[in-house]
GULOMI-88522 format. One line per 2 residues: for each residue x negated, y negated, z of C-alpha. Coordinates in Angstrom, 1 decimal. Layout:
! GULOMI-88522
X,Y,Z; ...
END
This chain:
! GULOMI-88522
9.8,17.7,-12.7; 9.9,18.9,-9.6
11.9,16.4,-7.3; 11.0,15.7,-3.4
13.9,14.9,-1.6; 14.0,12.7,2.0
14.0,14.4,5.0; 16.0,13.8,7.7
12.9,12.2,9.5; 12.6,9.8,6.7
16.2,9.3,6.9; 16.2,8.4,10.5
12.8,6.3,9.6; 14.8,4.6,7.3
17.9,3.8,9.7; 15.4,2.6,12.1
13.7,0.2,9.6; 16.8,-1.5,8.8
18.1,-1.9,12.7; 14.8,-3.0,14.3
12.9,-6.0,13.6; 9.7,-5.6,11.2
7.5,-7.6,14.2; 8.4,-4.8,16.4
8.9,-1.9,14.0; 4.9,-1.2,14.4
4.7,-0.7,18.2; 7.4,2.5,17.6
6.3,3.8,13.9; 2.8,5.0,15.3
4.8,6.9,18.3; 6.9,8.8,15.3
6.8,12.4,14.8; 5.0,14.2,11.9
6.4,13.0,8.9; 8.0,14.9,5.9
8.1,14.7,1.8; 9.1,11.2,0.3
11.2,11.2,-2.7; 8.5,11.9,-5.7
8.1,10.1,-8.9; 8.3,12.6,-11.6
6.7,12.6,-15.8; 7.1,9.7,-18.1
6.3,9.0,-21.7; 3.1,7.3,-22.9
3.9,3.7,-23.5; 1.5,0.6,-23.1
2.4,-2.1,-21.3; 2.1,-5.9,-22.2
-0.7,-8.0,-21.0; 0.6,-9.6,-18.2
-1.0,-12.8,-15.7; 1.7,-13.2,-13.0
0.8,-15.0,-9.8; 2.2,-14.4,-6.0
5.6,-15.9,-4.8; 8.3,-15.2,-2.5
10.6,-12.5,-4.2; 14.3,-12.8,-4.1
14.8,-9.8,-6.1; 14.7,-11.4,-8.9
11.1,-12.1,-11.0; 8.3,-14.2,-8.9
8.3,-18.2,-10.0; 4.6,-19.1,-10.2
2.9,-19.9,-7.4; -0.5,-19.0,-5.2
-1.2,-16.4,-3.0; -4.0,-18.3,-1.4
-2.2,-19.9,2.2; -4.0,-20.8,5.6
-1.1,-18.8,6.8; -1.7,-15.4,9.2
0.2,-12.4,7.1; 3.1,-11.1,8.5
2.8,-7.9,10.5; 4.2,-4.8,9.1
4.9,-1.5,10.0; 2.0,1.0,9.1
5.1,3.7,8.0; 5.2,7.3,8.8
1.9,8.2,7.0; -1.0,5.9,8.2
-3.5,8.9,8.2; -5.2,6.7,10.8
-4.9,9.0,13.6; -1.8,7.8,15.2
0.5,11.0,14.6; 0.0,14.1,13.4
1.0,15.9,10.1; 1.1,19.8,8.9
-2.0,20.3,10.2; -2.5,18.6,13.0
-3.8,14.8,13.9; -4.3,13.1,10.7
-6.7,10.6,10.8; -8.9,9.8,7.3
-10.9,6.9,9.4; -13.2,9.9,10.5
-13.8,11.5,6.9; -17.1,11.5,6.0
-17.1,9.3,3.1; -14.1,7.4,3.8
-15.9,3.9,3.5; -16.0,3.7,-0.2
-14.4,1.5,-2.8; -13.1,3.5,-5.3
-10.1,5.9,-3.7; -9.2,7.8,-6.5
-10.5,11.2,-5.5; -10.2,13.2,-2.2
-13.4,13.4,-0.3; -14.6,15.6,2.4
-14.1,19.0,1.1; -10.8,18.0,-0.7
-11.0,17.9,-4.2; -8.1,15.9,-5.7
-8.1,13.3,-8.3; -5.0,10.7,-8.4
-3.8,9.9,-11.9; -2.1,6.9,-13.2
-2.5,3.2,-14.4; -5.9,2.0,-13.6
-5.4,-0.7,-10.7; -8.4,-3.0,-8.8
-7.3,-4.2,-5.3; -9.2,-7.7,-4.5
-8.4,-8.3,-1.2; -9.5,-12.1,0.1
-10.2,-11.8,4.0; -9.9,-15.6,5.7
-9.8,-16.7,9.6; -7.1,-19.1,10.0
-8.3,-19.9,12.9; -11.4,-21.7,11.4
-9.3,-23.5,8.3; -9.2,-20.1,6.6
-12.9,-20.0,6.2; -14.0,-16.6,4.5
-14.1,-13.6,6.9; -17.2,-11.5,6.3
-17.7,-8.3,8.0; -13.9,-7.9,8.8
-13.1,-4.7,7.6; -9.4,-2.9,5.5
-8.4,0.3,5.7; -6.1,0.5,2.7
-3.6,3.9,1.6; -0.5,4.1,-0.7
1.6,7.1,-2.2; 0.3,8.3,-5.8
2.1,8.2,-8.9; 4.4,10.6,-7.8
5.7,8.6,-4.6; 3.6,11.2,-2.4
1.1,10.1,0.5; -1.8,12.4,0.6
-2.5,14.2,4.3; 1.6,14.3,5.0
3.8,15.0,1.9; 4.4,18.6,0.9
1.9,19.6,-2.1; -0.6,16.8,-1.3
-1.4,17.7,2.6; -4.5,19.1,1.9
-5.7,15.9,0.0; -6.7,12.8,1.3
-7.3,10.2,-2.0; -5.8,6.7,-2.1
-7.1,6.2,1.2; -10.3,4.2,1.9
-11.9,1.6,3.9; -14.1,-1.3,2.9
-16.0,-4.3,4.5; -15.7,-7.8,3.5
-19.0,-9.0,1.7; -20.6,-12.5,2.5
-17.4,-14.4,0.9; -14.7,-12.5,2.7
-13.8,-10.0,-0.3; -13.2,-6.5,-0.1
-12.4,-4.5,-3.7; -10.9,-0.9,-3.6
-10.5,1.1,-7.3; -7.4,2.8,-7.2
-4.2,3.5,-9.8; -0.8,1.7,-9.0
1.9,3.4,-6.8; 4.9,4.7,-7.8
8.2,3.5,-6.7; 9.9,6.2,-4.4
13.5,5.7,-3.4; 14.4,3.1,-0.9
11.5,1.1,-1.2; 10.2,-1.5,-3.7
6.3,-0.4,-4.6; 3.6,-1.2,-1.7
0.1,-0.5,-0.4; -0.3,-0.5,3.1
-3.1,-2.1,5.3; -4.9,-2.5,8.8
-7.6,-4.9,9.3; -10.8,-4.3,11.8
-13.1,-7.0,13.3; -15.9,-4.7,11.7
-17.1,-2.1,10.3; -18.2,0.3,13.3
-14.7,-0.4,15.1; -12.8,0.8,11.8
-13.4,4.4,13.0; -10.3,4.3,15.8
-6.8,2.9,14.8; -7.4,1.3,18.6
-9.5,-1.3,17.4; -7.1,-2.5,14.4
-6.1,-6.3,14.6; -3.8,-6.4,11.8
-1.2,-4.0,10.3; 0.8,-5.0,7.0
1.7,-4.1,3.5; 1.5,-6.1,0.4
3.9,-5.8,-3.2; 3.5,-6.6,-6.7
5.5,-9.5,-9.1; 8.7,-7.6,-10.3
7.8,-9.1,-13.7; 5.2,-6.5,-14.7
6.8,-3.3,-13.1; 8.6,-2.2,-16.1
5.4,-2.2,-18.2; 3.9,-0.2,-15.6
6.6,2.5,-15.1; 6.5,3.2,-18.7
3.5,4.5,-18.7; 2.8,8.5,-18.4
3.9,10.2,-15.0; 6.1,7.5,-13.8
9.7,8.0,-15.3; 11.1,8.4,-11.6
9.6,4.9,-10.4; 12.0,3.5,-13.1
15.1,5.0,-11.9; 14.0,4.2,-8.3
13.2,0.7,-8.7; 16.6,0.3,-10.6
18.1,0.2,-6.9; 16.0,-1.7,-5.0
14.3,-5.3,-5.0; 12.7,-7.2,-2.7
16.2,-8.6,-1.3; 17.0,-5.1,-0.1
13.7,-3.9,1.0; 14.0,-3.0,4.5
10.4,-4.5,5.0; 10.1,-7.6,2.7
13.5,-8.8,2.6; 13.0,-11.1,5.5
10.8,-12.9,3.2; 7.4,-11.7,1.2
5.8,-15.1,0.5; 2.5,-14.3,1.6
2.5,-10.5,0.7; 3.1,-10.9,-3.2
0.0,-10.3,-4.8; -1.5,-11.9,-7.9
-1.4,-9.7,-11.0; -3.7,-9.6,-14.4
-3.6,-7.1,-16.9; -1.8,-4.4,-18.8
-0.7,-0.8,-18.0; -3.1,0.4,-20.8
-6.2,-1.3,-19.4; -5.1,-1.3,-15.9
-4.2,-4.2,-13.7; -6.4,-6.4,-10.9
-4.3,-7.4,-8.0; -5.7,-10.2,-5.8
-4.3,-11.5,-2.2; -5.4,-13.7,0.4
-5.0,-12.1,3.8; -5.3,-14.5,6.5
-5.4,-13.3,10.2; -6.6,-15.1,13.4
-10.4,-14.1,14.7
END
């Protein structure tokens, strides 16, 4: 399996992430230069994972204890990373902006859109984010809009990484329903070198304002319980994730190492049938 090495730009990004407060990194990351390929994950053997039901908790590098993802607290700000695709930086073909693509508002983000034809393969994953307003005692936040993105099974980011720069899969926008829920159908992201598996997202006050990153009110990330990752990465296509995961933990991850209590999704399901990840996202409006 071909391996994509990290570039000098990515190495510099990692060093900056380790030395600058995660709360401040959001400000400079959007001004970063065009990013080059991430370390990719490779193919693996077929394997069925056992059924799991794991609730979210703070992670110190071991399996999370039982807890609850629901908390009336604002989810921490995190960097959008070098691959946001929200119009704030450039890729090989110029400014990378998925927010303005025809069809970007969609529940199923596995396929590319707007003329691109790639489809991301991997373990099925349904992401359910419950949007709540901390200023209103965590009442459901209907109408809040989420732009969500993550890497593919091989650790590549569409629109940026070599081999998938022409694709825009694993990116999508959803408006919260009357109960404050947004739901995305996707695949489980790979684990690339230097990071725990994670999902990026931005929150906008409304669907109408989600076409410009200037209107975002929150940028954050969430991860998954360590207890289910071994089964997940035994599936086809994730073999490099097994190797990368062995060298990283939430305690050493340069985003989550200062605390992840509000950022670990509750997960149920199995690698053979697919997973459902649920997280309460508190914002202040």
